[in-house]
Structures are given as C-alpha cells and as structure tokens.
C-alpha positions in Angstrom: -31.9 52.1 -37.1 -29.0 52.1 -39.8 -27.0 49.2 -40.6 -23.3 48.6 -41.7 -22.4 47.7 -44.9 -19.0 46.9 -46.1 -17.2 46.2 -49.3 -14.7 43.1 -49.4 -12.2 42.3 -51.7 -10.5 38.3 -51.6 -7.9 37.0 -53.6 -8.3 33.9 -55.7 -6.1 31.0 -54.7 -6.4 28.7 -57.9 -5.2 25.6 -55.7 -6.4 23.2 -59.0 -3.4 24.3 -60.6 -1.3 22.4 -58.3 -3.3 18.5 -58.3 -5.9 19.2 -60.3 -8.9 18.4 -57.9 -9.2 20.7 -55.3 -11.0 23.7 -55.6 -9.7 27.6 -55.4 -9.9 29.5 -52.0 -10.8 33.0 -51.8 -8.9 35.2 -49.2 -9.8 38.4 -47.8 -7.8 41.1 -48.3 -10.1 44.1 -47.9 -12.8 44.8 -45.5 -14.1 48.2 -45.4 -17.0 49.8 -44.3 -18.9 51.6 -47.1 -21.6 54.0 -44.9 -24.8 54.6 -46.8 -25.6 58.5 -46.8 -28.1 59.4 -44.9 -31.5 60.3 -45.7 -32.9 64.0 -45.2 -36.0 63.9 -43.2 -39.4 64.8 -44.6 -38.8 67.9 -43.6 -35.6 68.7 -44.9 -35.0 71.7 -47.2 -34.8 72.0 -50.6 -30.8 72.5 -49.9 -30.2 69.4 -48.1 -32.2 67.1 -50.5 -29.7 68.2 -53.6 -27.0 67.9 -51.3 -28.1 64.2 -50.7 -28.6 63.3 -54.3 -25.2 64.5 -54.8 -23.7 62.3 -52.0 -24.9 59.9 -53.4 -23.0 59.5 -56.5 -19.7 60.1 -54.7 -20.5 58.0 -51.6 -21.4 54.4 -52.9 -20.6 51.4 -53.4 -19.8 51.8 -57.0 -17.1 54.5 -56.1 -15.6 52.6 -53.5 -15.2 49.1 -55.7 -13.5 51.9 -58.1 -11.3 52.9 -55.2 -10.2 49.6 -54.0 -9.1 48.6 -57.3 -6.8 51.1 -57.3 -5.4 51.2 -54.2 -4.9 47.0 -54.7 -2.9 47.8 -57.7 -0.8 50.0 -55.9 0.2 47.4 -53.1 0.6 44.7 -55.7 2.8 46.8 -57.6 4.8 47.4 -54.3 5.4 43.7 -53.9 7.2 43.6 -56.8 4.0 42.5 -59.5 4.1 45.3 -61.7 4.6 42.9 -64.9 1.2 40.8 -64.1 -2.2 41.8 -65.1 -5.1 42.5 -62.1 -8.3 40.8 -62.9 -11.1 41.9 -60.8 -14.4 40.0 -61.1 -17.4 41.1 -59.6 -21.3 41.0 -59.1 -23.8 42.7 -61.2 -24.1 45.6 -59.2 -20.6 46.8 -60.2 -22.0 46.8 -63.9 -22.8 50.7 -64.5 -21.0 53.7 -65.6 -19.2 54.5 -62.7 -17.1 51.3 -62.5 -16.7 50.8 -66.4 -16.1 54.1 -67.4 -12.8 54.6 -65.2 -10.0 54.4 -66.5 -7.9 51.5 -64.4 -4.3 51.0 -64.9 -3.3 47.0 -65.7 -6.6 45.8 -64.2 -9.1 43.8 -66.3 -12.9 44.1 -65.0 -15.4 41.5 -65.7 -19.1 41.6 -64.2 -22.2 39.9 -64.6 -24.3 41.8 -66.8 -28.1 42.6 -67.3 -30.1 40.5 -70.0 -31.5 43.5 -71.2 -28.4 45.8 -71.9 -28.4 48.2 -74.9 -25.4 47.2 -76.7 -24.2 48.5 -80.2 -21.1 47.9 -82.4 -19.2 51.6 -83.7 -20.2 53.1 -86.5 -18.5 52.2 -89.8 -20.1 54.7 -91.9 -19.1 58.2 -92.9 -20.0 61.0 -90.4 -19.1 61.9 -86.9 -21.7 59.5 -85.4 -20.2 57.2 -82.8 -22.3 54.7 -82.0 -23.7 52.0 -84.3 -27.8 52.7 -85.3 -28.7 49.1 -84.6 -28.8 47.6 -81.0 -28.8 44.4 -79.6 -29.0 42.7 -76.1 -27.2 39.9 -74.2 -30.5 38.0 -74.5 -30.3 38.7 -78.2 -27.0 37.0 -79.0 -28.2 34.0 -76.7 -30.5 33.1 -79.2 -29.3 34.1 -82.4 -28.3 31.3 -84.4 -25.7 33.6 -87.2 -23.5 33.7 -83.8 -22.0 30.5 -83.3 -21.3 28.4 -79.6 -17.7 27.9 -78.7 -16.2 25.3 -75.9 -13.5 25.3 -73.4 -12.9 23.3 -70.1 -12.6 25.2 -67.1 -12.2 24.0 -63.0 -15.4 23.6 -61.7 -17.6 21.7 -59.1 -14.3 19.7 -57.8 -13.5 18.6 -61.4 -12.8 20.3 -65.1 -15.3 19.9 -67.4 -16.8 21.7 -71.0 -18.9 24.9 -70.7 -19.9 26.8 -74.2 -20.6 30.3 -74.6 -21.2 33.1 -77.0 -18.3 35.4 -77.5 -19.1 39.5 -79.2 -16.2 41.2 -79.3 -15.7 45.5 -79.6 -18.8 46.5 -78.9 -20.2 49.8 -77.1 -22.2 50.0 -73.8 -23.4 54.1 -74.4 -25.3 54.3 -71.2 -22.4 52.6 -69.4 -19.2 52.1 -71.0 -19.4 55.2 -73.2 -17.0 54.9 -75.5 -14.5 52.0 -74.1 -14.8 49.1 -76.4 -16.4 45.9 -74.3 -16.7 42.4 -74.4 -19.5 40.1 -74.2 -19.7 36.6 -73.0 -23.4 34.5 -73.2 -22.9 31.5 -70.9 -25.2 28.1 -71.7 -27.1 27.1 -68.6 -24.3 24.4 -66.9 -26.1 21.0 -66.7 -25.7 19.1 -63.2 -26.5 16.2 -60.9 -27.9 16.1 -57.2 -27.0 12.6 -57.3 -24.5 9.9 -59.4 -27.4 8.5 -61.5 -30.0 11.3 -61.2 -31.9 13.2 -64.0 -29.7 16.5 -65.3 -30.7 19.9 -64.0 -29.5 23.2 -65.5 -28.6 26.3 -64.2 -29.5 29.6 -65.3 -27.4 31.3 -68.1 -24.9 34.0 -67.1 -24.3 36.9 -69.4 -21.1 38.7 -68.8 -19.4 42.4 -69.8 -15.2 42.3 -69.9 -13.2 45.7 -70.8 -10.5 43.5 -72.6 -10.8 42.1 -75.6 -7.4 40.6 -75.6 -7.2 38.3 -73.3 -8.1 34.6 -73.7 -11.5 33.4 -72.9 -10.7 30.4 -70.8 -8.8 33.2 -68.3 -11.7 35.3 -68.0 -14.1 32.6 -67.3 -12.8 30.5 -65.0 -12.1 33.6 -63.4 -15.8 34.3 -63.1 -16.2 30.8 -61.9 -13.7 30.9 -58.9 -15.5 34.4 -58.0 -18.1 32.2 -56.5 -15.5 31.5 -53.5 -16.2 34.7 -51.9 -19.9 33.5 -51.0 -17.8 30.9 -48.9 -16.3 33.7 -47.3 -19.5 35.5 -46.3 -21.2 32.9 -45.2 -18.1 31.7 -42.8 -17.8 35.7 -41.5 -21.8 35.3 -41.0 -22.9 32.2 -39.5 -19.5 30.9 -37.8 -17.5 34.3 -36.9 -20.7 36.6 -36.1 -19.0 39.7 -38.0 -21.1 42.7 -37.3 -22.4 41.0 -34.2 -19.6 42.9 -31.7 -21.6 45.6 -29.4 -19.1 48.4 -29.6 -20.1 52.0 -29.1 -16.2 53.3 -29.8 -16.7 55.5 -33.2 -13.5 53.7 -34.3 -14.0 50.3 -33.2 -17.2 49.8 -34.9 -15.5 49.6 -38.4 -12.5 48.0 -36.9 -13.8 45.2 -35.0 -15.2 43.3 -37.9 -12.2 44.4 -40.2 -10.0 42.7 -37.4 -12.3 39.2 -37.3 -12.0 38.8 -41.4 -8.4 39.8 -40.7 -7.7 37.1 -38.8 -10.1 35.0 -40.8 -7.7 35.4 -43.6 -4.3 34.4 -41.8 -6.0 31.7 -40.3 -7.1 30.1 -44.1 -3.8 31.1 -45.5 -1.8 29.6 -42.4 -4.0 26.1 -42.9 -3.5 26.2 -46.4 0.6 26.7 -46.2 0.7 24.1 -42.9 -1.5 21.1 -44.0 -2.4 21.7 -47.4 -5.5 22.3 -49.1 -7.2 18.9 -48.6 -8.9 17.8 -45.2 -5.8 15.5 -43.2 -5.9 13.5 -40.4 -4.3 16.6 -38.5 -8.4 17.8 -38.3 -10.7 16.3 -36.1 -12.6 13.0 -37.5 -16.1 13.7 -40.0 -19.3 12.4 -38.1 -20.3 9.3 -38.9 -23.4 10.7 -41.1 -20.8 12.6 -43.1 -19.1 10.1 -46.0 -16.1 12.6 -47.0 -14.9 16.2 -47.3 -12.4 17.2 -49.7 -11.6 20.4 -48.1 -11.6 21.7 -44.5 -14.2 24.1 -43.8 -13.7 26.9 -41.4 -15.2 25.3 -38.5 -12.8 22.6 -38.7 -9.7 25.0 -38.7 -11.5 26.9 -35.8 -11.6 23.4 -34.1 -8.4 22.3 -34.9 -6.9 25.8 -33.9 -8.7 25.8 -30.6 -7.5 21.8 -29.9 -3.5 23.1 -30.4 -4.3 26.0 -28.0 -4.9 23.8 -25.0 -2.4 20.9 -25.8 0.4 24.5 -26.0 -0.4 27.8 -24.5 0.6 30.6 -25.6 1.7 31.8 -22.4 3.6 29.5 -20.2 5.2 30.1 -16.4 5.2 33.4 -15.0 5.1 36.2 -18.0 8.1 38.3 -16.5 9.0 39.1 -20.5 5.4 41.3 -20.5 7.1 45.5 -20.4 5.2 46.8 -17.0 4.9 43.4 -15.2 7.6 43.6 -12.4 5.8 47.2 -11.5 2.5 45.9 -11.2 3.3 43.0 -8.9 5.2 45.9 -6.7 1.9 47.8 -6.9 -0.2 45.0 -6.1 1.9 43.6 -3.3 2.5 47.0 -1.8 
C-alpha cells in the first residue's frame, strides 16, 4: 500500500517585533502532494529499472522544493513585493546539490547541514584549479580554537536570549553547491531549564549552510530558529485536524482534500491573529484547573471558539430562498 507524501511551505510571522514577547507563527501557504515514483517489481526489465532511476532524479522532494520556491517568488512579486528578499529555511533533507545548485532569484536558502560535509576554500594559487586542496568539516570548525565564537541576540522560547555561533564565509562544497560560494554557521549548544530553579540542560549543536554571504548573521539565524513553528503546523494537521484520514477514492480528491483542510487551517490561524491578536485573551474558553497559563491560543482553542460562534449565530438563518435553484427544488418536491 502506497502512502501519501506532501510538501508544505509556511509563512513565518515574527510577532515578537510588535510586543517583544509573542512567539512567531507559521501560516501554511503551500501543501502539495509529491507522489513517490513507484518502484518496479522484481521481474522488471532492465529498461524499466533504468527508467525508474531516472524518474527518481526528476520526481523527488528536492526538485519539488525548488519548483515551489520559484512559484512563491513569482506570487510575492505579483503582490507587490519585488524589492523584498525571500528567505527559505529547510531541514537537513534539502541540503543537497539539487537545491544548492539551482539559481534562485532574490531568494536566500539556508538549511541544516551534516557535521561531516567536505568543505574547502577557493584555490588562491596559480593554475586552473578552482577548489582548494585543504578540506574541513563543520565539526572541525566547531572544535577549531582559531575561529572565534560570536554572540548575537535572538528571540527563542518566549524571550530574547543570546546564542553563540561561529561563521565561515566564502566556502565551497564541491559535491553539493559546486562553484557557488556558501556560508557556514556553527551554533553552540543552547542551555535551557525544565524548571526555574532546575539544572541546565544543553541541546545539540547545529550546523547551517547558506548560499548568501551578505545578509547579517542575526537575520539568518533568527529565521532558522523561527522555522520550528512549522513543526507545530504538522502536529495540528495530523493530530487535531486529521489530515490524510479522509477516505476518498476519486483521483482528484486524493490530493485536494488534504490541501483544502490545510488551507482552512491556515485561514483559521490568520483570522484569530487579526481578530483577537497573538495572545490568549478572554474570548477563548477558560483553561482547565491543571493548567496555570498559556500565552498563545492553541489550534484546539480556535476550533472550540469557532464551534461556539457557529452555535450562537448559525451561518444560515431562516428559509434559504437566495440559494440558486431552491424554488424549483421545492416545487419539484411538492409535485
């Protein structure tokens, strides 16, 4: 049995710019089915196996990711944002040559990278050589005392906090980015506490690869930390809305029903932000006694509020005489 595979893109709303304490929100703007190529059976011919290997190169998540970025860039341009730079943040699965070797107009790509990437600097000596002979990995940059640590202040975990990072610019990734000059960020483990007076725990260090060498590091790192909000989208869509659970059989309905559910979910998030703001106000149902406080309304809070409003004021009151064809249906039923 084949499963469904979707590619989602969410627009990050940095709400902390307005009040300094609200967490960002991710609003889904793309949800497209990326069907994996069917693998031929064990009795397949050599031509079928060769065609399968070629189809995997052109029909995959990375290729769909690049196409989606180009479509979003065109959509933003049509809405009057031609002078804005588009920052695309992806997870480690999009750190490959398919994404980093594609020319993207006015788009900055930053993804999480492996710790054992084979990186180098451009060749500085004479001769036609382009790649340097000395290679290094992101993990070696982390342990290298010659590269100093830097600090910047970003919003994460409901407050502004300082993080330490290392930065190496104008580097090459021969097997991935080719001759495109890239930029490496190495993030030190971030300390956190489970309680106010508890011990400090540390998250794992992170390695980021970016195809831009000009934008301020703070902007890129903030976008990376905000990207975690898309994980909340995934949880809400799967656990609360039940995306992918609808039993539909029509060929067009299979990809459209999940996309429609995600679109309504995004509109619900946007409407609650515009109507009630980013915080959990008294418009929502009171919290249970075992919960002390909640800064932001959850997806279930928004659904409960929507149900309450529908019950208080139904969408259709009285006889729906304005519906096209309603009088003729009544006459037909009466006859």
